Legacy VTK file of the C-alpha trace (Angstrom):
# vtk DataFile Version 3.0
C-alpha trace
ASCII
DATASET POLYDATA
POINTS 151 float
13.776 -19.273 53.027
10.869 -16.845 53.491
13.098 -13.884 52.540
14.038 -15.667 49.322
10.369 -16.417 48.573
9.453 -12.789 49.325
12.160 -11.553 46.959
11.103 -13.987 44.216
7.385 -13.074 44.447
8.218 -9.367 44.596
10.332 -9.689 41.428
7.489 -11.452 39.613
5.015 -8.778 40.695
7.292 -5.954 39.508
7.843 -7.720 36.148
4.101 -8.229 35.580
3.326 -4.608 36.433
6.107 -3.352 34.128
4.814 -5.431 31.210
1.239 -4.252 31.848
2.401 -0.634 31.872
4.225 -1.117 28.544
1.158 -2.728 26.939
-1.097 0.123 28.056
1.431 2.698 26.812
1.524 1.055 23.368
-2.279 0.864 23.188
-2.541 4.506 24.203
-0.092 5.492 21.448
-1.923 3.462 18.791
-5.318 4.885 19.739
-3.964 8.418 19.938
-2.335 8.229 16.493
-5.458 6.695 14.967
-3.754 3.478 13.841
-6.701 1.252 14.691
-9.302 3.542 13.100
-7.490 3.564 9.728
-6.715 0.694 7.369
-4.217 0.434 4.550
-4.877 -0.848 1.030
-1.830 -2.648 -0.384
-1.130 -3.387 -4.012
1.584 -2.949 -6.617
2.052 -1.875 -10.208
4.466 -2.950 -12.904
5.500 -1.115 -16.069
7.299 -2.636 -19.020
8.234 -2.026 -22.640
5.620 -3.909 -24.624
7.804 -4.669 -27.659
5.052 -6.263 -29.744
2.270 -3.960 -28.498
-0.098 -6.776 -27.493
-0.743 -5.475 -23.955
0.652 -8.660 -22.379
3.943 -9.190 -20.563
5.884 -11.563 -22.833
9.210 -13.288 -22.252
12.103 -10.961 -23.011
10.181 -7.687 -22.722
12.200 -5.403 -20.423
10.868 -3.397 -17.465
10.394 0.350 -17.768
11.728 2.325 -14.813
11.048 5.834 -13.531
7.365 5.866 -14.488
5.112 7.797 -12.116
2.073 5.801 -10.975
-0.859 7.735 -9.520
-3.672 6.654 -7.228
-6.697 8.924 -7.019
-9.462 8.309 -4.529
-12.891 8.807 -6.048
-15.754 8.656 -3.550
-15.734 8.925 0.256
-12.501 10.882 0.469
-13.322 13.288 -2.352
-14.771 15.776 0.107
-11.245 16.165 1.500
-10.158 17.867 -1.700
-9.494 14.858 -3.945
-6.923 12.805 -2.104
-4.251 11.266 -4.317
-0.887 9.561 -4.065
1.915 8.892 -6.498
5.009 6.695 -6.599
7.842 6.038 -9.076
8.672 2.593 -10.483
12.083 1.143 -9.658
14.680 -0.296 -12.075
12.547 -3.457 -12.369
9.456 -1.438 -13.323
7.824 -2.237 -9.974
6.254 0.007 -7.352
4.449 -0.760 -4.100
1.156 1.028 -3.539
-0.046 1.662 0.015
-3.022 3.905 0.664
-4.425 4.766 4.084
-8.211 4.403 4.219
-9.804 6.385 7.060
-12.341 4.316 8.945
-11.662 1.199 6.820
-14.475 2.182 4.448
-14.984 0.827 0.951
-13.254 3.245 -1.379
-13.138 3.619 -5.144
-9.607 4.131 -6.525
-8.293 4.983 -9.946
-4.750 3.857 -10.743
-2.949 5.269 -13.761
0.550 5.875 -15.079
2.102 8.995 -16.560
2.946 8.119 -20.148
6.699 8.592 -20.630
7.776 10.869 -23.452
8.231 8.951 -26.700
5.925 6.091 -25.646
2.273 5.195 -25.950
0.326 2.945 -23.597
-0.694 -0.560 -24.787
-2.841 -1.497 -21.783
-5.811 0.226 -20.178
-4.516 3.704 -19.313
-6.683 3.979 -16.188
-7.802 1.162 -13.912
-10.761 1.640 -11.583
-10.575 -0.390 -8.368
-13.156 -0.935 -5.690
-10.876 -0.747 -2.669
-12.941 -3.021 -0.447
-10.536 -3.148 2.476
-11.661 -6.542 3.743
-11.502 -8.089 0.265
-8.001 -6.705 -0.304
-6.710 -8.649 2.695
-7.176 -11.905 0.757
-4.779 -11.251 -2.105
-2.594 -8.447 -3.363
-3.233 -7.328 -6.928
-0.625 -6.207 -9.434
-1.680 -3.611 -11.994
0.207 -3.708 -15.298
0.973 -0.797 -17.606
2.638 -1.596 -20.926
4.315 0.973 -23.177
5.638 0.812 -26.700
7.827 3.294 -28.534
6.035 5.795 -30.777
8.847 5.551 -33.316
LINES 1 152
151 0 1 2 3 4 5 6 7 8 9 10 11 12 13 14 15 16 17 18 19 20 21 22 23 24 25 26 27 28 29 30 31 32 33 34 35 36 37 38 39 40 41 42 43 44 45 46 47 48 49 50 51 52 53 54 55 56 57 58 59 60 61 62 63 64 65 66 67 68 69 70 71 72 73 74 75 76 77 78 79 80 81 82 83 84 85 86 87 88 89 90 91 92 93 94 95 96 97 98 99 100 101 102 103 104 105 106 107 108 109 110 111 112 113 114 115 116 117 118 119 120 121 122 123 124 125 126 127 128 129 130 131 132 133 134 135 136 137 138 139 140 141 142 143 144 145 146 147 148 149 150
């Protein structure tokens, strides 16, 4: 019976030590990569053909795909040479925006869309966003860009 108890306790000890080693390895990797020191701002944008030109998404107005959406960072990161990101809308006119914010600082963003050839914008062409990281955790925002044909 004591051999069985010894084996059982030894197995538990080895399991606990293995799990502890894995946890420390993961923490070491995260700290080394800088994952805890940086935060990510999440949002999305949507583009559509604004048939009546009123700047509002109305029933029956189709999405506009393949529009390049840009995110420029204005303040704290500007000393790094004007950091910016871009993404292309999908067939539904949607794009996910994810921007890494070093040190989780408040950051001022500007979101804008390239105006496709043959269209004009019906909404604000540039949207300024205060990227308060902690505020952005509460709700994701969607930024809309409407376009109407120039013809």
